[in-house]
C-alpha positions as CSV (number, residue, x, y, z in Angstrom):
1,M,-97.0,53.5,231.4
2,A,-96.1,55.0,234.8
3,E,-95.4,58.7,234.9
4,Q,-91.7,59.4,235.2
5,V,-89.2,62.2,235.6
6,L,-87.7,63.4,232.3
7,H,-84.0,63.4,233.2
8,H,-84.3,60.0,235.0
9,M,-85.5,58.6,231.7
10,F,-82.5,60.1,230.0
11,W,-80.1,58.7,232.6
12,R,-81.4,55.2,232.1
13,H,-80.4,55.3,228.4
14,A,-77.1,57.0,229.2
15,E,-76.3,54.0,231.4
16,R,-77.6,51.4,228.9
17,L,-76.2,53.1,225.7
18,P,-73.2,55.3,227.0
19,G,-71.4,55.5,223.7
20,S,-74.4,55.9,221.4
21,L,-75.0,59.2,219.7
22,A,-77.2,61.5,221.7
23,L,-76.8,64.9,219.9
24,S,-75.5,66.1,216.6
25,H,-75.2,69.8,215.7
26,V,-74.3,70.9,212.2
27,T,-73.3,74.4,211.1
28,E,-71.5,75.7,208.1
29,A,-68.2,75.3,210.0
30,G,-68.8,71.6,210.6
31,R,-70.3,69.1,213.0
32,S,-70.1,68.6,216.8
33,E,-71.4,65.4,218.5
34,L,-72.1,64.2,222.0
35,S,-72.6,60.7,223.1
36,Y,-75.2,59.8,225.8
37,V,-72.5,59.6,228.5
38,E,-70.9,62.8,227.3
39,L,-74.2,64.7,227.4
40,E,-75.0,63.2,230.9
41,K,-71.6,64.3,232.3
42,A,-71.9,67.8,230.8
43,S,-75.4,68.2,232.2
44,R,-74.3,66.9,235.7
45,R,-71.4,69.4,235.7
46,L,-73.8,72.2,234.9
47,A,-76.2,71.0,237.6
48,D,-73.3,71.1,240.1
49,A,-72.6,74.7,239.1
50,L,-76.2,75.7,239.6
51,T,-76.3,74.0,243.0
52,D,-73.0,75.7,244.0
53,A,-74.7,79.0,243.0
54,G,-77.5,78.3,245.5
55,L,-80.3,77.2,243.2
56,Q,-83.2,75.8,245.2
57,P,-85.4,72.9,244.0
58,Q,-88.4,73.8,241.9
59,T,-86.9,77.2,241.1
60,P,-86.9,78.5,237.5
61,V,-83.7,78.9,235.6
62,V,-83.7,81.1,232.5
63,I,-81.6,79.7,229.6
64,I,-80.5,82.2,226.9
65,A,-79.1,79.9,224.2
66,D,-79.7,79.0,220.6
67,R,-80.7,75.6,219.3
68,G,-77.8,73.2,219.8
69,P,-75.6,71.6,222.4
70,S,-75.6,74.5,224.9
71,M,-79.4,74.7,225.1
72,V,-79.8,70.9,225.5
73,I,-77.1,70.7,228.2
74,A,-78.6,73.6,230.0
75,M,-82.1,72.1,230.0
76,F,-80.9,68.7,231.3
77,G,-78.5,70.4,233.8
78,T,-81.4,72.5,235.2
79,L,-83.6,69.5,235.6
80,T,-80.8,67.5,237.2
81,A,-80.3,70.3,239.8
82,G,-84.0,70.1,240.6
83,G,-84.8,73.3,238.7
84,V,-87.4,74.4,236.1
85,F,-86.0,75.4,232.7
86,V,-87.2,78.5,230.9
87,V,-85.7,79.0,227.4
88,A,-85.5,82.5,226.1
89,N,-84.7,82.7,222.4
90,P,-81.5,84.8,221.9
91,A,-82.9,85.9,218.5
92,H,-85.7,87.8,220.3
93,P,-85.3,91.5,221.1
94,V,-83.9,92.6,224.5
95,D,-87.3,93.8,225.7
96,R,-88.8,90.4,225.1
97,V,-86.1,88.6,226.9
98,R,-86.2,91.1,229.7
99,H,-89.9,90.3,230.2
100,V,-89.3,86.6,230.2
101,I,-86.7,86.9,232.9
102,S,-88.8,89.2,235.0
103,A,-91.9,87.1,234.7
104,A,-90.2,83.8,235.4
105,R,-88.6,85.2,238.7
106,P,-85.6,82.8,238.2
107,G,-83.1,81.6,240.8
108,A,-80.3,81.8,238.2
109,I,-79.6,82.7,234.6
110,L,-77.7,80.5,232.1
111,I,-76.4,82.4,229.1
112,D,-74.5,81.0,226.2
113,D,-71.1,82.6,225.5
114,D,-72.3,83.2,221.9
115,A,-75.5,85.0,222.8
116,P,-75.8,88.5,221.5
117,Q,-73.9,91.1,223.4
118,E,-77.0,93.1,224.2
119,H,-78.4,90.1,226.0
120,H,-75.1,89.7,228.0
121,R,-75.4,93.4,228.9
122,L,-79.0,93.0,229.9
123,V,-78.2,90.2,232.2
124,K,-75.2,91.9,233.7
125,D,-76.7,95.3,234.2
126,E,-80.3,94.6,235.2
127,F,-80.2,91.2,236.8
128,A,-76.9,91.5,238.7
129,H,-78.6,90.1,241.9
130,L,-79.0,86.7,240.2
131,P,-76.4,84.1,239.8
132,Q,-75.2,84.2,236.2
133,L,-73.5,81.2,234.7
134,S,-72.2,80.2,231.3
135,T,-73.9,77.3,229.6
136,T,-70.4,75.8,229.3
137,P,-68.9,76.3,232.8
138,A,-65.6,74.9,233.8
139,A,-65.7,71.6,235.6
140,S,-67.1,72.0,239.1
141,T,-65.0,71.3,242.1
142,S,-67.7,69.1,243.7
143,T,-68.9,65.7,242.5
144,R,-72.5,65.2,243.7
145,F,-74.3,62.0,243.9
146,D,-77.1,63.4,246.0
147,R,-79.6,65.0,243.7
148,P,-82.8,66.7,244.7
149,D,-85.8,64.4,244.9
150,V,-88.0,65.2,242.0
151,T,-91.4,63.7,241.3
152,C,-93.5,63.5,238.1
153,N,-95.8,66.1,239.6
154,D,-93.1,68.7,240.1
155,P,-92.7,71.5,237.6
156,A,-90.3,70.9,234.7
157,Y,-90.5,73.9,232.4
158,I,-92.3,77.2,231.6
159,A,-93.1,77.9,228.0
160,F,-93.8,81.5,226.9
161,T,-96.3,82.4,224.1
162,S,-97.7,85.5,222.6
163,G,-100.2,87.3,225.0
164,S,-103.1,89.6,224.3
165,T,-101.7,92.2,226.8
166,G,-98.7,92.9,224.6
167,L,-96.4,90.7,226.6
168,P,-95.7,87.0,226.4
169,K,-97.4,84.8,228.9
170,G,-95.9,81.9,230.7
171,I,-97.3,78.4,230.9
172,P,-95.8,76.1,233.5
173,H,-95.8,72.3,233.0
174,R,-95.0,69.3,235.1
175,H,-92.6,66.5,234.2
176,A,-95.7,64.2,233.8
177,T,-97.1,66.3,231.0
178,L,-94.2,66.1,228.6
179,Q,-93.3,62.6,229.7
180,Q,-96.7,61.3,228.8
181,F,-96.6,63.0,225.3
182,V,-93.1,61.7,224.4
183,D,-94.1,58.2,225.6
184,W,-97.2,58.3,223.4
185,Q,-95.2,59.6,220.5
186,A,-92.7,56.8,220.8
187,V,-95.3,54.1,220.7
188,A,-97.3,55.8,218.0
189,F,-94.4,56.4,215.7
190,G,-91.8,53.9,216.7
191,V,-89.2,56.2,218.3
192,S,-86.5,54.1,219.9
193,A,-82.7,53.5,220.0
194,G,-81.5,54.1,216.4
195,S,-84.2,56.7,215.5
196,R,-82.8,60.0,214.3
197,V,-85.0,62.9,215.3
198,A,-84.7,66.4,213.8
199,A,-85.0,69.4,216.1
200,L,-85.7,72.5,213.9
201,A,-88.2,74.4,216.1
202,P,-87.1,77.8,217.5
203,P,-85.6,77.8,221.1
204,G,-88.4,78.2,223.6
205,F,-91.1,77.0,221.2
206,D,-92.8,74.0,222.9
207,V,-92.4,71.9,219.8
208,S,-88.6,72.0,220.5
209,F,-89.1,70.3,223.9
210,C,-91.1,67.5,222.2
211,E,-88.3,67.0,219.7
212,I,-85.4,67.0,222.2
213,F,-87.0,65.0,225.0
214,G,-88.9,62.8,222.5
215,A,-85.5,61.6,221.3
216,L,-83.3,61.6,224.4
217,T,-85.8,59.9,226.7
218,R,-86.1,57.0,224.3
219,G,-82.4,56.3,223.4
220,A,-82.7,58.0,220.0
221,S,-80.4,60.8,218.7
222,V,-81.5,64.4,218.3
223,H,-80.2,66.4,215.4
224,T,-79.9,70.2,215.5
225,V,-78.7,72.6,212.9
226,S,-77.8,76.3,212.6
227,D,-80.2,78.9,211.4
228,E,-78.1,79.4,208.3
229,I,-78.8,75.9,207.2
230,R,-82.4,75.7,208.6
231,N,-83.4,78.8,206.5
232,D,-81.8,77.5,203.3
233,P,-84.1,74.9,201.7
234,A,-81.3,73.4,199.6
235,A,-79.0,73.1,202.5
236,L,-81.7,71.8,204.8
237,V,-82.8,69.0,202.4
238,Q,-79.2,68.1,202.0
239,W,-78.8,68.0,205.8
240,L,-82.0,65.9,206.3
241,R,-80.6,63.3,203.8
242,A,-77.0,63.4,205.2
243,E,-78.3,63.0,208.8
244,R,-80.6,60.2,207.8
245,I,-83.5,61.8,209.7
246,S,-86.3,59.4,210.5
247,L,-88.7,61.7,212.4
248,L,-89.4,65.3,211.5
249,Q,-91.8,67.8,213.1
250,I,-92.4,70.8,210.9
251,V,-94.7,73.6,210.1
252,S,-96.5,73.0,206.8
253,G,-95.4,76.3,205.3
254,H,-91.8,75.5,206.0
255,W,-92.3,72.0,204.6
256,A,-93.7,73.4,201.4
257,T,-90.4,75.2,200.7
258,L,-88.6,71.9,201.1
259,L,-91.0,70.1,198.8
260,A,-90.2,72.7,196.1
261,E,-86.5,72.0,196.6
262,I,-87.1,68.3,196.4
263,E,-89.2,68.6,193.3
264,Q,-86.7,70.8,191.6
265,T,-83.6,68.8,192.3
266,G,-85.0,65.3,192.4
267,A,-83.6,64.8,195.9
268,D,-85.0,62.0,198.0
269,L,-85.3,61.3,201.7
270,P,-85.3,57.5,201.9
271,Q,-84.8,57.3,205.7
272,L,-87.7,59.7,206.5
273,A,-90.2,57.5,208.2
274,T,-92.6,60.0,209.8
275,V,-93.5,63.7,209.2
276,L,-95.5,65.3,211.9
277,F,-97.2,68.5,210.7
278,V,-97.6,71.0,213.6
279,G,-98.3,74.6,214.4
280,E,-100.8,75.6,211.6
281,A,-103.6,74.4,209.3
282,L,-102.4,71.8,206.8
283,S,-103.5,72.1,203.1
284,P,-104.5,68.9,201.2
285,S,-102.3,70.1,198.4
286,V,-99.2,69.9,200.6
287,V,-100.2,66.3,201.5
288,A,-100.6,65.4,197.8
289,R,-97.2,66.8,196.9
290,S,-95.6,65.0,199.8
291,R,-97.0,61.7,198.6
292,Q,-95.7,62.3,195.1
293,L,-92.2,63.2,196.3
294,L,-91.6,60.9,199.4
295,S,-91.4,57.2,199.8
296,P,-94.9,55.6,199.9
297,T,-94.0,54.2,203.3
298,T,-93.5,57.6,204.9
299,K,-96.2,58.3,207.4
300,L,-97.8,61.8,207.3
301,V,-99.6,62.9,210.5
302,N,-101.4,66.1,211.3
303,V,-100.9,67.0,215.0
304,Y,-103.0,69.7,216.7
305,G,-102.7,71.2,220.2
306,P,-102.1,74.3,222.2
307,T,-99.0,74.8,224.4
308,E,-101.4,74.6,227.4
309,V,-101.6,70.8,226.9
310,V,-98.6,70.2,224.6
311,A,-100.8,68.4,222.0
312,A,-104.5,67.4,221.9
313,T,-105.3,65.5,218.7
314,F,-103.7,63.7,215.8
315,Y,-104.7,62.5,212.4
316,P,-102.7,59.8,210.5
317,I,-103.4,61.0,207.0
318,G,-105.1,58.5,204.7
319,E,-107.4,59.2,201.8
320,L,-108.8,62.7,202.1
321,P,-112.3,63.7,201.2
322,A,-112.2,65.8,198.1
323,D,-114.4,68.6,199.5
324,L,-112.2,69.5,202.5
325,G,-110.2,72.8,202.4
326,T,-107.9,71.7,205.2
327,V,-106.7,68.3,206.6
328,P,-108.6,67.2,209.6
329,I,-106.9,67.4,213.0
330,G,-108.3,64.0,214.0
331,H,-109.1,62.4,217.3
332,A,-107.9,63.0,220.9
333,I,-104.5,61.9,221.9
334,P,-104.7,59.4,224.9
335,G,-105.1,61.2,228.2
336,R,-107.2,64.0,226.7
337,T,-110.9,64.5,226.3
338,V,-111.9,66.9,223.6
339,T,-115.4,68.4,223.3
340,L,-116.9,71.1,221.0
341,R,-119.0,73.6,223.0
342,D,-121.2,76.5,221.9
343,Q,-121.3,80.0,223.5
344,D,-123.4,78.6,226.4
345,G,-121.1,75.7,227.1
346,Y,-123.3,73.0,225.6
347,V,-121.6,70.1,223.8
348,G,-122.3,69.7,220.1
349,D,-120.9,68.7,216.7
350,E,-119.5,72.2,216.1
351,G,-118.1,74.8,218.4
352,E,-115.1,75.8,220.4
353,I,-112.5,73.1,221.0
354,C,-112.4,72.5,224.8
355,I,-109.8,70.2,226.4
356,A,-110.0,68.3,229.7
357,S,-106.9,66.4,230.8
358,S,-104.8,65.5,233.9
359,Y,-101.9,66.8,231.7
360,L,-103.4,70.2,231.2
361,A,-101.5,73.2,232.6
362,K,-103.0,74.7,235.8
363,G,-103.1,78.2,234.3
364,Y,-100.8,81.1,233.3
365,L,-97.9,82.3,235.3
366,N,-98.8,85.3,237.5
367,D,-101.9,86.0,235.4
368,D,-105.1,85.1,237.3
369,A,-107.4,87.0,234.9
370,A,-106.2,85.1,231.8
371,T,-106.3,81.9,233.7
372,E,-109.9,82.4,234.8
373,N,-110.9,83.3,231.3
374,R,-109.5,80.2,229.6
375,F,-109.4,77.5,232.4
376,V,-113.1,77.1,233.4
377,T,-115.1,74.5,235.3
378,V,-118.0,73.1,233.3
379,P,-121.2,72.2,235.1
380,D,-122.0,69.1,233.2
381,T,-118.9,67.2,234.4
382,G,-117.5,69.5,237.1
383,E,-114.1,69.3,235.6
384,V,-111.7,72.0,234.5
385,I,-111.5,72.5,230.7
386,Y,-109.2,74.7,228.6
387,R,-111.1,76.9,226.1
388,T,-108.7,77.0,223.2
389,G,-110.5,79.7,221.2
390,D,-110.3,77.4,218.2
391,I,-113.5,76.4,216.3
392,A,-114.0,72.9,214.8
393,R,-116.6,70.6,213.3
394,R,-116.9,66.9,214.0
395,L,-117.0,64.9,210.8
396,P,-119.2,61.8,210.2
397,G,-116.2,59.5,211.2
398,G,-115.7,61.4,214.4
399,E,-112.6,63.3,213.3
400,L,-112.3,67.0,214.0
401,L,-112.0,69.6,211.3
402,F,-110.4,73.0,212.3
403,L,-112.5,75.9,211.1
404,G,-111.0,79.1,212.6
405,R,-110.7,81.2,215.8
406,T,-113.1,82.9,218.1
407,D,-110.6,85.6,219.0
408,N,-107.8,87.5,217.5
409,Q,-105.1,84.9,217.7
410,V,-103.4,83.9,214.4
411,K,-100.5,81.7,213.3
412,I,-97.5,83.1,211.6
413,N,-95.1,80.4,210.4
414,G,-96.6,78.1,213.0
415,Q,-96.2,80.4,216.0
416,R,-99.0,81.9,218.0
417,V,-99.5,85.6,217.6
418,E,-102.2,87.7,219.4
419,L,-103.2,90.6,217.2
420,E,-103.5,92.7,220.4
421,D,-99.9,91.9,221.2
422,V,-98.8,93.5,217.9
423,E,-101.2,96.4,218.4
424,A,-99.9,97.1,221.9
425,A,-96.3,97.2,220.5
426,V,-97.4,99.6,217.8
427,M,-99.0,101.9,220.4
428,N,-95.9,101.8,222.5
429,T,-93.9,103.5,219.8
430,G,-95.5,106.8,220.7
431,A,-96.3,107.6,217.1
432,V,-99.7,106.1,217.0
433,L,-103.1,106.9,218.6
434,A,-104.8,103.7,217.6
435,A,-103.9,100.5,215.7
436,A,-105.5,97.5,214.2
437,A,-103.5,94.5,213.0
438,D,-104.7,92.0,210.4
439,V,-103.4,89.0,208.5
440,R,-103.3,88.9,204.7
441,T,-102.4,86.2,202.3
442,S,-100.2,87.0,199.3
443,P,-100.6,85.3,195.8
444,T,-97.7,83.0,196.9
445,G,-99.7,81.8,200.0
446,A,-97.5,83.8,202.4
447,T,-99.2,84.9,205.6
448,T,-98.2,88.4,206.5
449,L,-99.2,90.9,209.2
450,V,-100.3,94.4,208.3
451,V,-101.2,97.2,210.7
452,F,-103.6,100.1,210.1
453,A,-102.7,103.0,212.3
454,V,-104.1,106.4,213.3
455,A,-101.0,108.6,213.6
456,Q,-100.3,111.1,216.4
457,R,-99.2,113.6,213.7
458,A,-100.4,112.6,210.3
459,D,-98.2,115.2,208.5
460,D,-94.9,113.6,209.5
461,F,-95.9,109.9,210.2
462,D,-93.0,107.6,209.2
463,S,-94.2,104.0,208.9
464,E,-90.7,102.7,208.3
465,S,-89.5,104.3,211.6
466,V,-92.4,102.6,213.4
467,R,-91.4,99.2,211.8
468,E,-87.8,99.8,213.0
469,Q,-89.0,100.3,216.5
470,L,-91.2,97.2,216.3
471,A,-88.2,95.2,215.1
472,A,-86.4,96.2,218.3
473,A,-89.3,95.1,220.5
474,L,-90.9,92.0,218.8
475,P,-89.6,88.7,217.4
476,A,-89.1,88.9,213.6
477,Y,-92.2,86.9,212.8
478,M,-94.4,89.4,214.7
479,V,-93.1,92.5,212.9
480,P,-95.8,93.7,210.3
481,S,-94.8,93.8,206.7
482,T,-96.3,97.3,206.5
483,V,-97.9,100.0,208.7
484,I,-100.5,102.0,206.9
485,A,-101.7,105.4,208.1
486,V,-105.5,105.8,208.1
487,A,-107.7,108.7,209.3
488,H,-109.7,106.5,211.6
489,L,-110.3,102.8,212.3
490,P,-113.7,101.1,211.8
491,R,-115.4,100.4,215.1
492,N,-118.7,98.7,216.1
493,A,-121.5,100.1,218.2
494,N,-119.7,99.4,221.5
495,G,-116.6,101.3,220.4
496,K,-114.4,98.2,219.8
497,I,-112.4,97.7,216.6
498,D,-114.6,96.1,214.0
499,R,-112.4,93.2,212.9
500,P,-114.4,92.2,209.8
501,A,-114.4,95.8,208.6
502,V,-110.6,96.0,209.1
503,A,-110.2,92.9,207.0
504,Q,-111.8,94.8,204.2
505,L,-109.4,97.7,204.3
506,A,-107.2,97.8,201.3
507,V,-103.5,97.4,201.5
508,R,-102.1,99.9,199.0
509,E,-99.9,98.3,196.3
510,P,-96.3,99.4,196.6
511,H,-95.4,102.1,194.1
512,Q,-93.4,100.8,191.2
513,D,-91.1,103.4,189.7
514,D,-90.3,102.7,186.0
515,G,-87.0,104.4,186.5
516,D,-86.1,102.1,189.3
517,Q,-86.0,98.9,187.4
518,P,-83.2,96.3,187.9
519,T,-80.0,97.0,186.1
520,G,-77.1,94.8,185.2
521,E,-77.0,91.1,184.6
522,V,-77.1,90.1,188.3
523,E,-80.0,92.3,189.3
524,V,-82.0,91.2,186.2
525,A,-81.4,87.6,187.0
526,I,-82.4,88.1,190.7
527,A,-85.5,90.0,189.6
528,Q,-86.6,87.1,187.5
529,I,-86.3,84.8,190.6
530,W,-88.5,87.3,192.5
531,Q,-91.1,87.5,189.7
532,D,-91.3,83.7,189.5
533,L,-91.8,83.2,193.3
534,L,-93.9,86.2,194.0
535,K,-96.0,85.9,190.8
536,Q,-95.5,89.6,190.1
537,Q,-94.1,91.5,187.2
538,G,-92.1,94.7,187.0
539,I,-90.7,94.6,190.6
540,S,-88.6,97.7,191.5
541,R,-85.0,97.1,192.4
542,S,-85.6,98.9,195.7
543,A,-88.9,97.2,196.6
544,N,-88.9,95.6,200.0
545,L,-89.7,91.9,199.8
546,F,-91.8,92.0,202.9
547,R,-93.8,95.0,201.7
548,I,-94.9,93.3,198.4
549,G,-96.2,90.0,199.7
550,G,-93.2,88.0,200.8
551,D,-92.4,86.4,204.1
552,S,-89.5,84.6,205.6
553,L,-90.4,81.3,203.8
554,V,-90.4,83.1,200.4
555,A,-87.1,84.7,201.4
556,T,-85.5,81.3,202.0
557,R,-86.7,80.1,198.6
558,I,-85.2,83.2,196.9
559,L,-81.9,82.6,198.7
560,S,-82.0,78.9,197.6
561,R,-82.5,79.9,194.0
562,V,-79.7,82.5,194.2
563,R,-77.4,79.9,195.7
564,K,-78.1,77.5,192.8
565,Q,-77.8,80.1,190.1
566,F,-74.7,82.0,191.4
567,G,-73.0,79.4,193.6
568,V,-72.9,81.6,196.6
569,R,-74.5,81.5,200.0
570,I,-76.2,84.5,201.6
571,S,-77.6,84.2,205.1
572,L,-81.2,85.1,205.8
573,G,-80.0,87.7,208.3
574,T,-77.9,89.5,205.7
575,F,-80.9,89.5,203.3
576,I,-83.3,90.8,205.9
577,D,-80.9,93.8,206.5
578,D,-81.6,94.9,202.9
579,P,-84.5,92.8,201.5
580,T,-84.4,94.3,198.0
581,I,-83.2,93.1,194.6
582,Q,-80.5,95.7,194.7
583,G,-79.4,94.7,198.2
584,L,-79.3,91.0,197.2
585,A,-77.2,91.7,194.2
586,V,-74.7,93.6,196.3
587,A,-74.7,90.7,198.9
588,A,-74.2,88.1,196.1
589,A,-71.1,90.0,194.8
590,S,-69.3,89.6,198.1
591,A,-70.8,86.3,199.4
592,P,-68.6,83.3,200.0
593,A,-68.9,80.2,197.7
594,S,-71.6,77.8,198.9
595,P,-70.0,75.0,200.9
596,V,-71.0,71.4,201.3
597,I,-73.2,70.9,204.4
598,G,-72.6,68.1,206.9
599,G,-70.8,65.0,205.7
600,T,-69.2,62.2,207.6
601,A,-66.2,64.0,208.9
602,G,-66.8,65.8,212.1
603,V,-65.3,66.7,215.4
604,R,-66.5,65.1,218.6
605,V,-67.0,67.7,221.3
606,A,-66.9,66.4,224.8
607,R,-68.0,68.9,227.3
């Protein structure tokens, strides 16, 4: 299929299917919808506003908006104006958003009216020289029919991921890259008019672009949801059923929480045709449970690929060999060549995954050193390959099996995290001389970050104060569950941190005070939920969930159980403010009754 421009593909469907549903967004307050023609008109109005503000073609536009209509309109409006969209997650701390804006060097900033006030202040105070527009501007005074000429080789977006320097790094992509992926996805999984595609990925995560453009360039509808529902397994399963979702891309850890809900309640998802597992290694046990609980016609597919090439391989899951610890990542997606290379660059049946493709990014934004390290020319073919840092083995049938990493990159809830990124943030607190981050797996299967730190002043080191500073500087998934003071860090002969030795350092078990046991009927009932899910006994009423082996996915399962047992809904944000049995009991006492999510009644919002 010929390479095309993303927004032109959308326009064709808006002309052909003007009244068809393009976007549905559900919150606890209700539903809003946009048809194809309404979404097109809204994005054109925003494009007019950007052009009126002086935006030049191929210039980045930073979008600060949460998952939902404002973000989608802003992305299409930016492309329509000839710009390059850069989505900054409003849930991220101000420092992170500041870096994204500075690194992108935008020609304008679009910020949602509902974005946090600290982000509004940041934009107003520190980027006053840039045009600043609402994602929902008033109708423009001009009506333009002359749009900038855009080709498939022009830049479309810049995605930011965790970087080893302590700052996120930008990866620019052309229209052709995402267009080729969504075309392949449509053919491989039958995405067309009438398909209903869920969009659950965090704003700015490249999976979200695959979800949104994968639907709206094919005449399908895209369905978004508020974080309150996304983070509540019971509500999310109910939403998936009510919205009749046919295609779902999801991290396996998040999917596992939904399977537990489906198994417990007996809910079914009869319209779910395809589940694409993305972002992290997939366990065969998750596949087995999925087959037990879903329709036998539902396709399960494991998809692998770094942001630098959108996606690289896929594996339609059939019968799995009994001796594999993880599900294979499969064969190359069309348009990509995948080789396994040893330390000297020779191709073999085991080694680092290296990708060659005309759809590969050209490198990192304003980072020549990182580009030269990862994007290299190989002598055997003379082509540029991307060294992923992932290790794989080729199975007898030709499929690839992911084995691990060559460096210090890990996945937390499907999102890339460089351990050096976390360590740099710890060092920046000023309380630490040296730091080493590591990942640990709790008995529940939760993946958590821990940091071992050499304190500036050991006698008054306050680990909780360090974590509070990190929470202000890092996205929530990158904040370590605990910071442990040590006299020194293990190092190898050349003075570098000895990672294998760090992995052997003990994480001290949290102290359980017998005098701090749950009291009262509500606390005792909540404690039982914690014990069931964490597989621990005697948990203190003041024990921090994230310090005793829990993560955000365990937290959502706890809140789901609380909702069922007490009939109240507590948001994940409220729980994270005080993630203890005592705090949860207090929140439950004042929480509103749990409402019904979604439904057929809704309000059509024409922008």
